[in-house]
N, C-alpha and C positions, 0 to 999 in steps of 0.2 A: 620669446620675442616673438614678432609677427603676428601680433594680436590686435583686437580692434583698437583704434585709436592712433595709430600710428600716422604720421604726416602724409597728406596727399601730396606734399612739395618732393618727397624721396622718389624724384623721378628725374629724367633728363630734360633739359630746357626745350629741346626740340618737339617733344610732345604738346607742350604748350603753345609753343608758334604754329606748329600744323594745326592745332586746334581753331587758333585764331582764324588762321585762313580758310578752314572748313566753315568755320562761323560766318565770315565774310561772303562766301559763296553758296552759301545754304546747303552745304554738302552734309547730309546726317542719314543717308539712308542705310539699309543693314548691310552690314561687312562681316566678313568670315576671316579670322586669323587663326593661324595652328602655329603650335610649338613643335620642333623637330630639331634633331641632330644631323648635321649634313654628313659627316663621317665619322668613325671611330678613331680615336687617338691609336698610335702605334702601341702594341701591348695590350690593348683591349679587345676581348672578344664579343662583349655585350655590354649593354647599360642596364641599369635598374632605376626605374623611375622612382623619384621621391620629391617632396615640397607640395605635392596638391592640398595638402590640408591647410597651409599657411597662406597657399593661394586664394582658397575658398574664403578664409577669414578675411583677407586683404578686400577681396571683392564685396563682401557682404557688408564690411564698414567703411566702404570709401566715401569720403566727402571731406570738401574743404572748410577748416574753421574760419571764425572770423578773422582771427589775425593773420591767417594764409592769405585770406581774400584782400585784406588792408595792404599786405606787404606785395602782393602781386599789382595792386592798384597804384602803388606809390614807386615801384622800381622803373618807370618809365618806357617798359617794352610794350605793354598791353592796353588798348582801348578801355575805357570804363564800361561799355554796352557788353563786350567780351567777358569782363571780369565778372559782371553782374550774372552773367549764366552759369558761370561755375558755381555759384551757391546752390544751385539745385542739381547738380551733376552726383548721380548715382548709377551704380551699375544695375542696369535692369535687364541684361543679356542671359542667355543660355550657355552652359559649358557641357562638353563633351570631354571624356579623359579616360586613358588607362588608369587602372586602380595604382596607387602607390605599392612597390614591390614587384610591378610586372617588368618582365625584361623587352627590351626593345634593340632596335637597331637603326642604323642610317636611313634618313627620309621618312622614318616612320613617325607620324605627329603623335605625342603623348598626351597633347590636349588642343582642344579646338574652342574659341570663344567665337560666338555668334551675337551681335549686339548692334545697336546704332554706332555708326562710324566714329562718332568722337569718344564713346566710352570705350570701345574695342581698341582703337588707337592709344588712348591715353594709358591704359593700363600695362602697355608693353614693358616697359623698363622694371618695374618690380615684379611682373611675372617671370621674366627672364631671370633676373636675380635670384629670385625664391627657386625655381625648378632647377636651374642650372646648378647651383650650389650642391642643393641635396642630393641630386641625382649623380653628380660628381663623387660626392662622398660615399653614399649608399653603394656606387658602383664598385669603388676601390675596397670598402668595407666587405662586400660580398665575396671578393676574391680572397681577401682574409680568411673569411670563414670557408670557403672551399680548399684553402690550404691547410687548413687545421680543423678537419672534420671531429667533434667530439671533444675538443678542447675548449677550457675556459678563456673567453676573449673579453677583454676590459677596454673600454676607451679612457685612454689617459691625455688627451690631448687638449685640455682646454687652455692650460697656461701658455701654449705656443700657437693657438689658435689666432687667426686674423680677427680679433676683435669679440665683443661678448656674444653678439648674434650669431657669428660664426661658430663660438664654442659650443653654445645650446643647440643650433641646430645640426652640427657635425655628431654631437651625442644622440640626438635622436635618429639621424640617419644611419648611424652605425649600428643602433640597436634594431631598427627597422630592417637592415640587413641581414641580422643574424648574430650580432655581439650578445653577450649576455649581461652586460651593464655598463656602467660609466663611473668614472670618478667625480662627475660634475652633480653637485649637490642639486643646485636648482633645475636640472633636466630631470633629475629624479622626482623632485616634488612636481613639476610641471607636467609630466608624461607617466609617473608612476614608473619608470625605469628602475631596475635594480641599480643600487649604488655600492661601490667597492672603494676600499682605501687601505693603506698599509701606514707607512710612516716615511718621514725623510732622513737623509743622512744627518739633518741638524739636531735630530732628537738623539740620536746615538752620541753626537759629538758633544750634545750639552751635559752629558752624564761623566761621572770619572772612570765608569768603566762599561764596555759593551754589555756585557752579562748583566749589569744592574739595569741598563735601558730596556734590554729585553724583559727582565722580571718586572719592571714598573709597568711596561705596555701590556704584558699580558694580565698582569692583575687589574688594570684598567679595563680592559676588553677581554675578558675570559671566554666569549663566546665567539668572537671573530678575530682571531689573531694571525697576522701575516707578519713576519719578523724581516726586517731588510738585513742581509748580512753581508754585504761587501763593501761597508764603509771603510775597514781596514785590511782585514785578510778574510777572504769569503770561507776558505776550509777551515781555518781556526774557529771562525764564528760558529760553523756548523757543529764543530766537536764540541764548543761549549753548550750548544743547546741541548746535546745528549742527555746529560745529566739534570739540565734544567727540566726539561720535559718530562722526565721520569718522576723528578720530585713533584712538580705541578699536575701531575696526572693522579698523584694520590691524594690530592687536594681535589679532584673532580675537575682539573683545567686542562684543557688540550690545546696544544698550539696546532693551527690548521694547515699553516703553508710557511714556506720561507721565500723570500724574493731576492733575486739577483738581478742587478742593474747595470752591470759593467764586465768588461773583459771579454773573454772567449766563453760566451754563455754555454754552448754545448759541453767544452771540457769541465767549466764549473760545475754545471748540472750533473754531470757523471760521478764527479768527485764527491760532491754533495750528496747524491743518491746513494754512493757507496758507504759512506760515513753515516748517514742517517740509517740506512738498512742494517749495517754492522751493531749500530745502537738499538736494535731492535723498534726503530720507528718507522715501519713501512707507510702509515697512514699520513705522515707529514708530507704535504704536496711541494713542488717546486714551482715557481710561478716566477717569470722573467719579463724584463723590459729593457728599454734603452734604444732608441732609433730603430724600430721594428716595422717592417711593413709586410705585404704577402710574399716577396721575395725572401726575405730574411727567415719568416716563420717556414716557409715552406723549405728553405736549406736546413734550418735547426732539425725539423721532422725527418727530411730525408736522410739527415745524418744519424737518425734513431736518438737523438738526445732526449734523455729521461724528462721532459718537461710536461707539466699538466697544465699550464695555463700561460696567457700572454697578456701583457699591457702595452696596448698599441696606442701612440699618439701622434706626434709631431707629422709624420710621414703621411698618416692616413687623414688626419683633420686639414691637411693643407692641401691633399692629394700631390704630394711634392713631386711625382715623376711626370705628373699630367694635370698640372693645375688650372685647366679651364677645359671647356668643352666647346667645340665648334658647332654653336648653336644658334637657332634663330627664331623669330617669331614674325610671320610673314603673312601678308594680305593675299588670300587665294579666291576671294570672290568678292564684288561689291555690286550694290544696287542690281543684284540679280544676273550679272555677269561674271563668268571665270575669269581670274587675273593671275599672271605668272612673271615672275621675275625671271629674266633671262640673262644675267650678268655674268661674264665669264667665271667658271668655277662656283657659281653660286646660284645657278638656276634652280627654280622650284617647279614643284608637280601642282597644277591648278586645282582649284574646285574643293568642295567637302569630301573628306577622304576617310577611309576606313581600313583597318588593316585586319587582316584574316590569317589564322594562325592553323598550320596543320601538325598533325602529329603520327609519328610511326606506328607500327604494331606494338613496339614497347611503350606506348605512351610518352615518348621523348619528342621534343621539339624539331619537325623536319623541314620547315620552312613557311614563309609568310609570303603574303600577297598584298601589295598596295592598291587599292582600287577605289573607285568613286563610291560615294555613299548611296545606297540603293542597289549596289552590285551585289552578286552573291555566289562569289567563287568558293571552292572548298576550303573548309577551315572555320574556326570560331571567331566571330568579331571582339576585338580587343578593348574599343572604345564604348562607353557607355555613358549615359548622360548623368551628370551629377548636380547641375545648377539649372534652374528654370526661373525665369522673371527674376534673376538677381538673387534667388533663394536657394539655399541647398535644397535638394529633393528628398533627402533623408539624413539621418544624423550620422556624422563620420563614425566609422568603428574604431573602437580602442585602439592604440598603438601595439598592443600585443597581439591583436588579430592581424593587424597589418604585417606584423613580423611573421606570424605562421604563414600568412599568404606567401610573403616573400621567400621563405624556407621552402616552401612547395613549389613555388616558380623555378627555384635553383635545382631542385631534384628532377625537373623535366629538361634540364639542359643536356644535349648530347655531350658524352664524354670529350670529345674533340674541342668543346668551348669551355670546358671545365677547368683546363691547365692554366696554371700561372704563366708559362713562358710558350709561345708559339701558338699553336691553334690553327683553325681554319675559318675563313668566312661564311657566314650563316648566309644561306640563299633568301633573298627578298626579291620577289617577280614585280613587275609592275603591269597592271591589267591593258589589254588593248584599248579598251575604252578611254582609260585615263590616258595613254599615249595619244590617242586620237583628239581627245579634249585639248591636250598642250599643242597640237598642230594647229587645231582651229584656233586658239588664243594666240598663237604666233601670227597666222595669217592676218587676223583682225588688227595685230600691232602693227604689221607692216604695210596695212592698206593704206593708199593716199587720204589724207585728210579731207 
């Protein structure tokens, strides 16, 4: 999803009503907008940036079709002379951004758009839509990865995702954040994400016996077999697998793993592990699923449950505990003057900004500084230019490389931010010059007309 050719009308009406007013007043000088998150949700210690690739796709392909222009002309809200200008609307601006997989914190822009006002304004809705969703899912998936280091993690959430695009993009975001693969076949084809699958309970029920179902499935998939064993009686199924596995082994066929999807997963895993080990089948792994998230995964592993992998779906793909980010895309400069929103609880820092990150002696993240572009406080700058004149500066890296980068970023987190529950606030300083600029903008805004 989110590829060239999507409708330019996938936006909010007010983007177009503002554009007509700008057109009427001849306002189209250079504008600077930045996307950021105002504050972390309770229970989150960090966020992981996601969605940049789809944003760049959208910006490069933005244009109105003849049918869309005809609809706008006939809807009764816009004058023909304004609609005519939309025929040539393309994104011609520059974009600065943090790489996908970067970790960030409140008030830190992860994307900056510098473009003529009508272009920078019009793209707001879709940019927020794309960045918010994948950042939210990647951040939750990263927490699952931190809870289960070294374990197999598979995205199982397509069927309960909030629509097809959400299902695809959550598969992408979770892989970016460190999952090993997905059950989503289209995501596998589109982004070369490893695909995983087992069987449904209906496959077992369609057979006259559970053992016959197992045998049929193994014979059809002799190299990639995971058997679902909780349709009737989990431990009874595990015991039935022992002689079947030994018989198949004589034919050169190995059962890779068993899956448990219900009940007390820790207790069942222990019992099944004991049955398989007693049957001289230590190589068969145990994979579990069923309403899992970082909290459940952490609890299972803290309980020393002998589980080798997890299928994580609904709660991650919908970010069930925190289903949105308090994020914004705001004007920070127009026509060469810094701008600042001062609404209660929603004030912004003005101007073009950069984020600088410091590291401690062990190489861990130690603190950030939010500063104006051009300042050089201690630390490494996090935003780099990714688009110039409406086109990518270079080809996007493959998703597996983005995943590697995200993993390296997670390795830099200090221990206090790696925990599933609790943690501390990460220090983000605001430079003195940025504070001075905010005061200057405030005085200008309060000056008599």
